[in-house]
Every structure is written in structure tokens, then in C-alpha cells.
C-alpha positions in Angstrom: -219.4 11.6 192.4 -216.9 14.3 191.2 -217.0 17.7 192.9 -218.9 20.5 191.1 -217.1 23.6 189.9 -219.1 26.6 191.2 -217.3 29.4 189.3 -219.2 31.4 186.7 -218.8 30.6 183.1 -216.1 33.0 181.7 -215.9 33.6 178.0 -212.6 32.4 176.5 -212.6 34.7 173.5 -214.6 35.6 170.4 -215.8 32.6 168.5 -213.4 30.5 170.5 -214.9 27.1 169.6 -214.4 27.8 165.9 -210.6 27.5 166.5 -211.2 23.8 166.8 -211.2 22.0 163.5 -213.4 19.1 164.8 -215.9 21.6 166.1 -216.0 23.5 162.8 -216.9 20.2 161.0 -219.5 19.5 163.6 -221.0 23.0 163.2 -221.4 22.5 159.4 -222.9 19.0 159.8 -225.2 20.3 162.5 -226.5 23.1 160.3 -227.2 20.7 157.5 -229.0 18.2 159.7 -231.1 21.0 161.3 -231.9 22.3 157.9 -233.0 18.8 156.8 -235.1 18.5 159.9 -237.0 21.6 159.0 -237.2 20.7 155.3 -238.9 17.5 156.3 -241.4 19.5 158.4 -242.2 21.8 155.5 -242.8 19.1 152.9 -244.5 16.5 155.1 -246.8 18.9 156.9 -247.8 20.4 153.6 -248.7 17.1 152.0 -250.4 15.7 155.1 -252.5 18.9 155.4 -253.6 18.6 151.8 -254.4 14.9 152.2 -256.2 14.9 155.6 -257.1 18.5 156.6 -256.9 17.2 160.2 -256.3 19.6 163.1 -256.0 16.5 165.3 -253.1 15.3 163.3 -251.5 18.7 163.5 -251.8 18.5 167.3 -250.3 15.0 167.3 -247.3 16.3 165.2 -246.5 18.8 168.1 -246.9 16.1 170.8 -244.9 13.5 168.9 -242.1 16.0 168.4 -241.7 17.0 172.1 -243.0 14.1 174.2 -240.0 11.9 173.4 -237.8 14.6 175.0 -240.0 14.5 178.1 -240.1 10.7 178.3 -236.6 9.6 177.1 -234.1 12.5 177.6 -232.7 11.2 180.9 -232.6 7.6 179.6 -230.7 8.7 176.4 -228.4 10.8 178.6 -227.7 7.6 180.6 -226.9 5.8 177.4 -224.5 8.6 176.5 -222.8 8.2 179.9 -222.4 4.5 179.4 -221.7 4.3 175.6 -220.1 6.4 172.9 -222.4 9.4 172.3 -221.2 9.4 168.6 -222.9 6.1 168.0 -226.2 7.3 169.6 -226.2 10.4 167.4 -225.7 8.2 164.4 -228.8 6.1 165.4 -230.7 9.4 165.5 -229.5 10.3 162.0 -230.5 6.9 160.7 -234.0 7.4 162.1 -234.2 10.8 160.4 -233.3 9.1 157.1 -235.9 6.4 157.7 -238.6 9.0 158.4 -237.8 11.1 155.3 -237.5 8.0 153.1 -240.8 6.7 154.5 -242.6 9.9 153.7 -241.2 9.7 150.2 -242.3 6.1 149.7 -245.9 6.8 150.8 -246.0 10.0 148.7 -244.7 8.3 145.6 -247.1 5.3 145.9 -250.0 7.6 147.1 -250.8 5.1 149.9 -250.3 7.4 152.9 -252.9 6.7 155.7 -253.4 8.5 159.0 -251.6 5.8 161.0 -248.6 5.9 158.6 -248.2 9.6 159.2 -248.5 9.2 162.9 -245.9 6.4 162.9 -243.4 8.5 160.9 -244.0 11.5 163.1 -243.1 9.4 166.2 -240.0 8.1 164.5 -238.9 11.7 163.7 -239.5 12.7 167.3 -237.5 9.8 168.7 -234.7 10.7 166.2 -234.5 14.2 167.7 -234.1 13.0 171.3 -231.3 10.5 170.2 -229.6 13.5 168.6 -229.8 16.5 170.9 -228.6 15.3 174.4 -225.6 13.2 173.1 -224.6 16.0 170.8 -224.4 18.4 173.8 -222.1 15.9 175.5 -220.1 15.7 172.3 -219.5 19.4 172.4 -217.8 19.0 175.8 -215.5 16.3 174.3 -214.7 18.5 171.2 -213.8 21.8 172.8 -213.4 21.1 176.6 -214.8 23.3 179.4 -213.0 26.5 178.5 -214.6 26.9 175.1 -217.9 25.2 175.9 -220.0 28.4 176.3 -218.8 29.5 172.9 -219.7 26.0 171.4 -223.1 26.1 173.0 -223.9 29.6 171.6 -222.6 28.7 168.1 -224.7 25.5 168.0 -227.7 27.5 169.0 -227.0 29.9 166.1 -226.7 26.8 163.9 -230.1 25.7 165.0 -231.6 29.0 164.1 -229.8 29.0 160.8 -231.4 25.7 160.1 -234.8 27.0 161.1 -234.4 30.0 158.8 -232.8 28.3 155.8 -234.8 25.0 156.0 -238.2 26.3 155.0 -236.7 28.3 152.1 -234.7 25.3 150.8 -237.7 23.1 151.4 -239.8 25.4 149.2 -237.2 25.3 146.4 -237.0 21.5 146.6 -240.8 21.1 146.4 -240.8 23.4 143.3 -238.0 21.7 141.5 -238.2 18.0 142.5 -241.7 17.8 143.8 -242.8 16.6 147.3 -242.2 12.9 146.7 -238.7 13.0 145.3 -237.8 16.1 147.2 -238.3 14.6 150.6 -236.2 11.6 149.6 -233.5 13.9 148.4 -233.6 15.5 151.8 -232.1 12.4 153.3 -228.7 13.4 151.8 -228.5 16.4 154.2 -228.2 14.0 157.2 -225.3 12.1 155.7 -222.5 14.6 156.7 -223.3 14.2 160.4 -223.7 10.5 160.1 -220.4 10.0 158.2 -218.3 12.6 160.1 -219.1 10.9 163.4 -217.0 7.9 162.3 -213.9 10.1 162.5 -215.0 12.6 165.3 -212.7 12.7 168.3 -213.5 10.4 171.1 -214.2 11.5 174.7 -211.4 12.3 177.1 -210.0 9.0 178.4 -208.9 10.7 181.6 -212.6 11.3 182.6 -213.8 8.7 185.1 -215.5 5.7 183.4 -219.3 6.0 183.2 -220.6 2.6 184.0 -224.0 3.2 185.6 -226.8 1.0 184.2 -229.7 2.7 182.5 -232.7 2.3 184.8 -235.5 4.2 183.1 -237.7 6.1 185.5 -235.3 5.4 188.4 -232.7 7.5 186.6 -234.9 10.5 186.6 -235.5 10.3 190.4 -231.9 9.6 191.1 -230.7 12.4 188.9 -233.1 14.9 190.6 -231.8 13.8 193.9 -228.2 14.2 192.8 -228.7 17.8 191.7 -231.0 18.7 194.6 -228.1 20.0 196.7 -226.4 21.8 193.7 -227.9 25.4 193.5 -226.6 26.0 189.9 -228.0 22.8 188.4 -231.3 23.1 190.3 -231.9 26.7 189.3 -231.1 26.2 185.6 -233.3 23.1 185.4 -236.2 25.0 187.0 -235.5 27.9 184.6 -235.7 25.5 181.6 -238.9 23.9 182.9 -240.7 27.0 183.8 -240.0 28.9 180.5 -240.9 25.8 178.4 -244.1 24.9 180.3 -245.5 28.4 180.4 -244.5 29.6 176.9 -241.9 27.5 175.1 -242.3 28.1 171.4 -246.1 27.7 171.4 -246.5 31.3 170.3 -244.9 30.4 166.9 -247.9 28.2 166.1 -250.2 31.2 166.9 -248.2 33.6 164.8 -250.6 33.5 161.8 -253.3 34.7 164.2 -251.2 37.5 165.6 -250.3 38.6 162.0 -254.0 38.7 161.1 -254.9 40.7 164.2 -252.1 43.2 163.6 -253.7 43.9 160.2 -250.6 45.0 158.3 -250.9 44.2 154.6 -250.9 40.6 153.4 -251.2 38.2 156.4 -248.9 35.7 154.9 -246.1 38.2 154.5 -246.7 39.7 157.9 -246.6 36.2 159.4 -243.2 35.5 157.7 -241.8 38.8 158.9 -242.8 38.2 162.5 -241.1 34.8 162.5 -238.1 36.2 160.8 -237.8 38.9 163.4 -237.7 36.4 166.2 -235.1 34.3 164.5 -233.0 37.3 163.5 -232.9 38.5 167.1 -231.6 35.1 168.2 -228.9 35.1 165.5 -227.8 38.6 166.5 -227.7 37.5 170.1 -225.3 34.6 169.2 -223.1 36.9 167.2 -223.1 39.7 169.8 -222.3 37.4 172.7 -219.6 35.7 170.8 -218.0 39.0 169.6 -218.3 40.8 173.0 -217.3 37.8 175.1 -217.5 39.6 178.4 -220.9 38.5 179.8 -220.3 36.1 182.6 -222.7 33.2 182.8 -224.3 33.0 186.2 -227.7 31.7 187.3 -228.9 35.2 188.2 -227.8 36.5 184.8 -229.6 33.7 183.0 -232.8 34.2 185.0 -232.6 38.0 184.4 -232.4 37.4 180.7 -235.4 35.1 180.9 -237.3 37.8 182.7 -236.5 40.2 179.9 -237.8 37.6 177.4 -241.1 37.3 179.3 -241.4 41.1 179.3 -240.8 41.3 175.6 -243.5 38.7 174.9 -245.9 40.4 177.3 -245.4 43.6 175.3 -245.9 41.7 172.0 -249.1 40.2 173.2 -250.4 43.6 174.2 -249.3 45.8 171.3 -251.4 46.5 168.2 -248.8 48.4 166.2 -247.1 46.2 163.6 -243.6 47.8 163.6 -243.5 47.8 167.4 -244.5 44.1 167.4 -241.6 43.3 165.1 -239.1 45.1 167.4 -240.5 43.2 170.5 -240.2 39.9 168.8 -236.6 40.7 167.8 -235.8 41.4 171.4 -237.6 38.2 172.4 -235.5 36.2 170.1 -232.3 37.9 171.4 -233.1 37.2 175.1 -234.3 33.6 174.4 -231.1 32.5 172.8 -229.1 34.4 175.5 -230.7 32.7 178.5 -231.0 29.3 176.9 -227.4 29.0 175.9 -226.1 30.4 179.2 -228.3 27.9 181.2 -227.2 25.0 179.0 -223.5 25.9 179.4 -223.9 26.2 183.2 -225.5 22.8 183.4 -222.8 21.1 181.3 -220.0 22.8 183.2 -221.4 22.0 186.7 -222.6 18.5 186.0 -220.6 15.7 187.6 -218.5 13.9 185.1 -219.8 10.4 185.8 -223.5 11.4 185.3 -223.2 14.3 182.9 -225.4 12.7 180.3 -228.2 12.1 182.8 -228.0 15.7 184.2 -228.0 17.2 180.6 -230.9 14.8 179.8 -232.8 16.0 182.8 -232.2 19.6 181.7 -233.5 18.7 178.2 -236.5 16.9 179.7 -237.4 20.2 181.4 -236.4 22.5 178.6 -237.6 20.6 175.6 -240.1 18.0 176.9 -242.2 20.6 178.8 -242.8 22.3 175.5 -245.4 19.6 174.8 -247.6 21.4 177.5 -247.0 25.0 176.3 -249.8 24.3 173.8 -252.2 24.2 176.7 -251.0 27.5 178.4 -250.8 29.4 175.1 -252.8 27.5 172.6 -255.8 25.9 174.4 -256.4 28.9 176.6 -256.0 31.0 173.5 -259.0 29.3 171.9 -261.0 30.2 175.1 -259.9 33.8 175.9 -258.0 34.8 172.7 -254.3 34.4 171.8 -253.3 37.9 173.0 -254.7 37.3 176.5 -253.4 33.8 176.7 -249.8 34.8 175.7 -249.9 37.9 177.9 -251.2 36.1 181.0 -248.6 33.2 180.4 -245.8 35.8 180.2 -247.0 37.6 183.3 -247.3 34.4 185.4 -243.9 33.3 184.1 -242.4 36.7 185.1 -243.8 36.2 188.7 -242.3 32.7 188.9 -239.0 33.8 187.6 -238.9 36.5 190.3 -239.3 33.8 192.9 -236.6 31.7 191.2 -234.3 34.7 191.2 -234.9 35.4 194.9 -234.2 31.7 195.7 -231.0 31.7 193.6 -229.8 34.9 195.3 -230.4 33.4 198.8 -228.6 30.2 197.8 -225.6 32.2 196.5 -225.5 34.3 199.6 -225.7 31.2 201.8 
């Protein structure tokens, strides 16, 4: 196993990754694919809601989106260690296309049944896990370690751009083409990523060959043991798991309720503004961190930013003044992107070369897979004690856990 670099992540310049032509092409393709992902959500969720009016199916949609990350992230990372990550991403794009085309077929023929919808939701979730972990490894191959923090931040910005633009474009497509033909048209947005990967640069041949067999559950155990003695990897994986399990993005699903409780004008408009404030804060964080380029990535800095995120959400849960709520969500988005991208860059830079895919997969299992359970801490408890109390208590407990993690990271560094 290759030795681990323990130096903090040092910024290499403003928008450094954009100097790479292959990375710029990847960025454009990533934005389009993320936009298509969200367009599919907008159209399919709308039609399925109108057809079935099933809260159970809505809950299944959340589980089917995140559970594949929990179950298969490490295995997919192992595949990316052993095989070309570009081909794995292309398999993910093909599954996205199959899902969108499948929705379109059932919408056109008006033959959609509950099990059809559940199957397509599972296909979509599996496509996501085949895309995200190998794509993170591809960033390392495209820009190298020096510009990796910049590439991670910019890809996070691309994700939020897709989230912001996708619903708007999806609405326009539904109005102009209709839901059936619109979701089939949506498959075209996956093609740039699918086709570009045929010409994308290959991984560095000087890196040690990655020939470990993929062993399913055993990979998870072995990877956990491998990072157990590495303070940076351990701390960042715990950070991802704690923040995702306790809160994740579950408060987004409760945003209509928060908008109604704040009682500021039309609830639909208030809901959209609150979501936009969170996304705008994240976009500004990416731009600010790229432009400033002086914030060193260390475990303690990442944990501190996560603590500020939990404080912002605790304040949002407690406040009853609409403008203050907008400001707090803006800061929440800012801190969320900041600590997530810093943690991801630290994991990639400190992961051993020969098992980088598995280590990144374990991080994604914690950071994305655990979001499947945030619906319990925020959503299920919200039904029992109210969404303000559930989010506030989740944020408070998370703050306490992060304080413990910060103390442990400090002791490890001092040791």
C-alpha cells in the first residue's frame, strides 16, 4: 500500500482546474447530465403523483435514490480501481437513458403501473452510484493532485447548477413538449458525457496497477481497516456519515412545511425562494473559495465548517421571521458546499493509489448512502414532534457529535 500524504490541501490558484481543456469538457458534460437527472425527477415525480397520489411511492423514491450508494458505493469504487472508470460512468449514463426512455414509453402508452415506476426508480438510483464515485476518480486523472481541490469545488458548483437549472428547464420542456415526449427528449442531455468519455484522457500509467478483485461486503470491511490507522481518512469519513445521517438533505423535502409555517405570502413562492437561497449560498461558496484560494483544507477546518452548517440550520429551525430564515439558509448552503468539497478533496488526496476507488466509495457510502436514513431523523420525527423541533434537535445533536469529532481530530494531529 502506498504511503499517505499528510500535508493539508493547498489551493493552486483561482479556478485552477479550468485551465485543463479535458476538465472544462467534463464540467460542461457534468452540468448537462446533472440537469437531465433533475429534469427526470421533475417530470416523472409530477406524472407519478398525478397518477397514483401515493406517499408510499414518494418515500420509495427517496430510498431508491440513496440506498444504492449505501449498498454499492464501495463495490463500484473497487470496479473503478480494477477497470477503466470511464467505462463505468458510461454504463451509468446508459442506465439514465434507459430510465428516461422507460418513463416516456409508459407515459405515451398510458400503461404505467406501480411496479413499473418502482423499477425505473431503482434503475435511476443505480445509474447514480455508477456515475458519482468513478467520476470523482476521473477528476484525479484529469487534473492531478495539485488542482484536485479546485476540480472538486467546481464539480460541486456544477451539481448545484444542475439542481437550479434542471427544474426550470424541466418545466419548460413539460409546457412545450409535454411530459411523455419531454422526458424522452431529456435523454439527449446525457449524450455529451456518454460520448466525451470515449476520448477522455486515460489514467496515469505510472500509478501502480489496481488489480484487487471486487469482493462485495468484504471490500467494505477491508477498506475500513485500511483507513483505520489514517486520521485524515477516518475523520472525513465520519464527518460525511454523521452529517448525512443526522440531517443530509432531508430538510429540503420538508421545505414546503417550513414555508407554510413562516407565513410569508404565497407558500409556493416562499418555498421556491427558500430552496433558491440554499442553492445560491452553495454557488457563492464555490465561487468565493475558488477566487480567494487561500483556505487550506484540513480535517479541523472541514469539521469547523460543518459545525457552522449545523448552527445555521439550528437557527433556521428556530426562527419565525421569513427574511432571517432566507439568510440562514443562504449560510447553510455556503457552509455545506465548503465542508463537503474540502472533505472530498482530503479523502482523494490521502487515499492510497491502489485502493483509491474503494476509499472514495466508502466515503460516498457514508456521505450519500446515509442520506437514506436522514428521513427518519428529520422526516419521521418531524411527523411526531413537528418539523421545526425535529430539524432543530437533529442539528443540536449533530453539533455535539461534531465537537467530539473535532476533539478527536485535534488529539490525533497533536499525537
